[in-house]
N, C-alpha and C positions, 0 to 999 in steps of 0.2 A: 369632711363637711359638705353636705349638699343642701342647697336652698332652692326650693322649687315655689315659683309664684303660682298661685291658684287663681285668685280673683280678688280684687280690692285689697284689703289688708290681710287676707287669708293666704298663709304660706305654710309650707311643710318644711321643716328643718330636721335633717339627719345629722346627728352630732354625737361623737363618741359611742357610736353603736346604737343610739336610741332615736326613735322617730317622734318629733314634736309637731303637733298641729296648733297653729297660733291663729287666734281670732277668726273661728270658723263662721262665715256666712254661706250657708249651703242651700238657700232657696233657689228655685227656678227663676229665670230671668222674668222680671215684671211682676213679681208676686206682691210687693209691697208698694203703697203710694209714694209719691215724691216727698222727700223732706221739705216741709213748709218753710217759707221764708228764704228760699234759695232760688238759684237759677235752674232753668231746665224743668219748669213745673210740668211740662207735657211728658216727661219720662218717668216711668215707674221703676222700682228698685227690686233687685239689681238691674242695671241697664244692659248687662250683657250675660251670656249663659256661662255656666262653668265649662272649663276646657276638657274635663274628663268626668267620669262617673263619680258619685259620691262614695259608692263602695271602694273604688280605687283610692280616693282621698283618704279615707279613714282606715283602710286596711292596715294593719300592723302598727297602728299609733300606740305609743307607750304612754304619752301624756299630752294634754291639751292645756295651752296657756291662753287665758282670757285677759287681755290688758285692761279691758272695762266692758261694761254691759250694754253699750249702745248697739242698736239693731245691726248696723253693718260690721259688727265684731263678734256678735254672739246672737244669732237669730232664731226665731221659732223652729226653723227647719234643723239647725244644729241641735237644738234642745231635743227635738223629737228623734233625730237620726243617730246621735252619738250613743254608744252603749252606756247605760247608766252606772256601770262600775268602773268606768275608765277614770284615770288619774286626772284630776282637774286641778290647775293653779289659777287663783284669782288675787286680786290685788288688796282686799281688805276683808274684814269680818262681816260687814253689811252685805258685800256681794257674795261671799261664801254662803250666807243664809239663803240669798235668792237662788244661787245655783242649786243648793240643797233642796230647796222648795220646788225646783224643777224636777226633782228625783234623782239627782246625781248623789252617789254615796261616798265618793273618795275625794273630798275636796280639800285643798290645803291652801293657806295664804302665803304668798310670796313674801319673803323678807329679805334682808341684805345678805343672809348666809344660809338660804335654802340649799339643800343638796339632795338630788335625785339620781340614784343609780351611779354615784360617784361624780356626777356633773354639778358644778356649782351654779346655781341660778341666783342672780342678784336682782332685786327689784330696784329700778331706777326711777327718777323723777320725770314729770312732764307736765306741760301747761297746754291744754287744749284751746288755744287761742290767746287773745291779748285783751287786756282790761278786766277789771274786777266783775263787772256785770256778766261778761261772757264767760269768764272762768266759772262763776257761780252757776250759771245756766247749764254749762257742760259737764260739770262735776269732776271728780278726782280721775286721773288717768296714770298709767304707769308704763314703763318699758321693762326690758329684762337683758341682762348681760349673761352669756353663757361662757363658762370657763371649764377647761379640763387639760391636763397635762399633755395629752396627745392631739389637741386641736388648737387651732388659731382662736383668739378671743373674738366673740361675735356679740354685737350690741344691736338689739332690736329695739328701736326708740319709741315706737308706738305713736299714738296720736298727740303729737306735740309740735309746737312751733319752735324755731330757734330762740333760745334765751339762756341766761346764764346757768340754769340748771343743767341743760344739755352740754354746755361747755365744761361744767364741773364733771360730769360723767365721763366725757371724752378724757379729760385730764386725769382723772382717777384710774380708769381701766384700759386706757390706750388701746382700744380695739383694733383688730386687724380688718374686720369686716363690719359695716355698719348698715343696717337696714332702716331706711327712713320712709315714713308715709308722706309722700310727696306730691299729691294731687292738687294742692292748694284749695282744698274744699272750703267753700265760704257760705255764710249767711249774709244776705244783702244788708241787713241792718248793722252787723257787727264786723264783717270782714273774714279774715282767714282763720280757719280752726286748725289746720295742720300745715306742714311745710309746704312753701312755694319754692321757686328756683333760687331766689335770693337766700332763703333760709338754707337750702341745701349747699349753696356756695360757701355759707359761713361754716357749715359742717366740714366741708372739705378743707377750708383755710385752717380750721382748728385741728384737723387729723389729716395732713396732706399725704400720708403714706398709706392710709387706709383705702379700701375699696368700698364704695358706696353703692347700694342697691335701693333703687326707688320703687316702691309699690304704692297701693292705695290709689290707683290711677284709672280714670275713664271707666269707672263701674258703678257709681251711684250719682244721683242726679245733680249734686251740688259741686261736682269737680269743676275746677277752673284752669288746671294746668295739664296739657296734653303731653303724651310721651314725646312726640315730635318736637314741640316748643322746648321742653327740657333738654333733649338731645342737642338741639341747635344753640341753646344758651350755653351748655357746657363746652361746646366747641369755641364759642365766642370768648369764653372766659378761660379757655385753656386747660379745663380739667375733664375733658371727654375720656381720656384713658384711665380715670379713676372712678368713673360711674358706669353702672349698668342699669338699663331701663328695661326690664324684662316684659315680654308680652305674656298673657295668660297661658300658663301650661309650660312655660320656659323654665329651665333649671340651670344651676351653676355648681361646680364642684371646686372646692378650695383645699 
């Protein structure tokens, strides 16, 4: 298994001989306006450039997984640049129709027992913030667990905060590697939309033997947790040996 951080929530996962592109945001730096109602209103999105060319990112990709259709997970550039016949996995029928309307011809809805080229893909729960009003505003999200006899179990949590649903997924699948979206991105009125440092610490306590990789950091204007702060916090709490905080373009092999 190899996991490469591209930018924001965009990662490339090579798993059991197949290459997956997850949550592609492929636009050039500064293409989109700031997310409203959030901090850093002077910064356009994405706030940083891609670490490599789009051609290199999408070359050889066997399947794309889109955990939800927010701009910073599946943007107009990705819709334009990805081959229209590429295998696409989405979280529900409504989003499948939207992706098909963008011209993609090979779209499948993830379930608890999706199988792709011998790899089990398990759709997992998530909550994109806290409180009924915010959850309604942000909509449904998902994560995905990868399972294969030749590989460690991987859990990509997606845009979720720590809550009992994540605890359940950890208890059920006992992943060896956990990718969390850990930038503590926020709307001023509502608070955190994804995991912050305390959420990530809860993930570690629930899965103390797992290696955690924190992505979705420092790339869109509503981030609130820096890589440096998370690294320092993990040292203070004694779990720095269990967490990886990649720079854009960095990769890990397990």
